[in-house]
N, C-alpha and C positions, 0 to 999 in steps of 0.2 A: 504493499500498500503506499502511495505517496503521502507525504505531509498534507497536503491540501485536500487529499480525497475525504469525503464525508463517511463515516462510520456510524453505526448504530449499534447499539449494545440491545439485543431482544433477551429477555430472562423469562422462561417459561419453560415448565416442569413436561408440557406436552408436546412429543416429537413431531407428532401430526401437524400441531399448530405451528411451532417452530419450520417445519418444511414450508407448509403453506406460505407464511411471510417470509420464508427467502425466496420462493420460485415467485412470488408477485414482486419481490424488488427486484429480481433479476430482471423481470419482463419492464418495468414498469421503470426504474432507474439501475441500469446495470453498472454504473460509475461509482454507486453507494456502496461500501462494505459492508458485509452486517454479522456482529460476531454473536455466536449464542453462548447462552449458558444455561443450565437447566434448574438451577434455582438461585434464593438471593445469597448464599455463600459463594458459589461460586462465581457469580456476578461481582461480590465483593471482593473476592482474591483478585480475581483480572484486572479491576479497578484499582485496587491498590500495587497490583506489579506493575501497572502500567504509570501510575505517578511515580512511585520508588526510582524507577529506570527514566525517568522525565520524557516516556514515550506517547505517541499520539492519543489522547482520552476519544472515546468517542462523543460524537454532535449531540447525541439525542441519545435517550434508555427509555424503551420500552418495558413495561414492566406487566405482568398477569400479576394479579391478586394472590388466588389459591395454589400454593406451592407447599412440598414438604419443607423441613428445616427453618427456613426464614421466609414467611411470606412476602408478600409484596409490600403490604403495609409497613412491615418490620423494615423491609431492604430501603422503603423509600426513606423513611426515618434515618436508618445510618448511613445513607448516602447523604442527604441532607445535611447532617451533624459532621460531616467530614469534610475538614478544608481541605480545598483544591477540587472537589466533586462537587459541591453545595451547589455550584451554579449549574450544572450541565443540565439542559431542559429534558424532564421526564414527562413520558404519555404512558396512563396506564391503561394497557388493552386487554380486556377481560370478559370473561363469559358473564360473571355475577353481574346481578341486575339489582342490588343490594343497596336502598336509598342510602343506607347509613355510609357505605363505601362511595357513594358518589356524593355525599356531602362533605364526607371527612375531607377528601381529594380537591372539591370545589373550593372548601375554606383554606388549603394551600396554594391554590391558585394553580392546580394542576387539573387537565383533561381526563376524565375517564372516557374511552371508546369501548361499545361493546363490540365484541368479536360477530363479523357477521356468517350467515349462511352462504353467501351469494359472492362467487370468486369476483365478479366484476365489480361488485362494492368494497371487495380486497383492494383490488387496483386503486380504488379512489381513495381509502381509507390510507393507501401505502404512499401514493402520491402526497396527501396531507403531512403524513409523517415524515418525508424528505423535505417537503416546504420548512418544517421546523426543525431540522438538524442543522447546526453550525458546523461548521468548517473545524475539523479539528487542527 
């Protein structure tokens, strides 16, 4: 990856969802790199390694809520409280329709997007995500 390439870190325990988003990203924006993490612990390990090495950080983090070990809420809090990571844009991308989740993230100024059933809608969501991805 070049230093100027946009990169998205996608954190989701569901392999199918990771594959679908990665595929949509290659179709919609092949110049955007996607780094995948299966849970919040792996995502934080990746972010901290990148930070320690002064390597490229993602321009956007896309978080699922319901994950084992460290869920999306906990991962979000750890990212926001970590100097050097706290300003990376985050989008919550989940199948949860829980009003409490929506209220929580809205109060934090973070958008929650519900995962779609339709691949064409997925491509629009991916385009939207790319538009919120800062150059790293």
